[in-house]
Residue, then its C-alpha position, 0 to 999 in steps of 0.5 A: m446617473q450611472t453609465r456603463s463603461p465598455i472598457f470596464d465591461d471588457i476588463a471584467d469579461i477578460m478577468t472572468s475568462a482568465a479565472g475560468a482558464a486558470a481553474g481549467v489549467g489547475e484541474e489539468m495539472k492535478a490530473v497530470f500529477r496524479t497520473q505521474a504519481d500513479r505511474f511512479i507508485a506502480d513502478m515501485d512494485l508496492v503491495s496493495r492494502e488488500e495484499f498486506e492485510a491478507v499476509k498480515a492475517l496469515t502471519q497472525k494465524l501462523h503465529e497462533d498455530n506456532q504458539a499452540l504447538r509450543t504449548e503442546i511440546d511443553a506439555l509433552n516434555k512435562a509429561g515425560k515424553k521427551t520429543t527429539a529431533p530425528k537423527p541425521r542420516a550419515r552421508k555416503p561419500k562421493a566417489 
C-alpha cells in the first residue's frame, strides 16, 4: 500500500512553481536583451537590408552604363573620331 506524503507533495509543488518562474524570468531576460540589442543597433546608424540591396542594384546599373560608355568611346576612337575633353577656360585674375 502506497501513501501520499504531504511533504513530498509540497516539494513537488514548489519545484513546479520554481520551474515556471524560471521559464518566465528567462523569457523576460530575452525580451530585455532583444530590446537593448535593437537600441544598440539603432544607435549605430546601420543601413537596412532593403537600403543595401537598392544601392547595390543602383551601383550595378551604373557599372553597366559605364562599361557601355567605355565601349562606345573605344569604338569612336577606333573609327578615327578622337574624343577630347573640353579645354579649360583661362581664369581671370582677381583684382
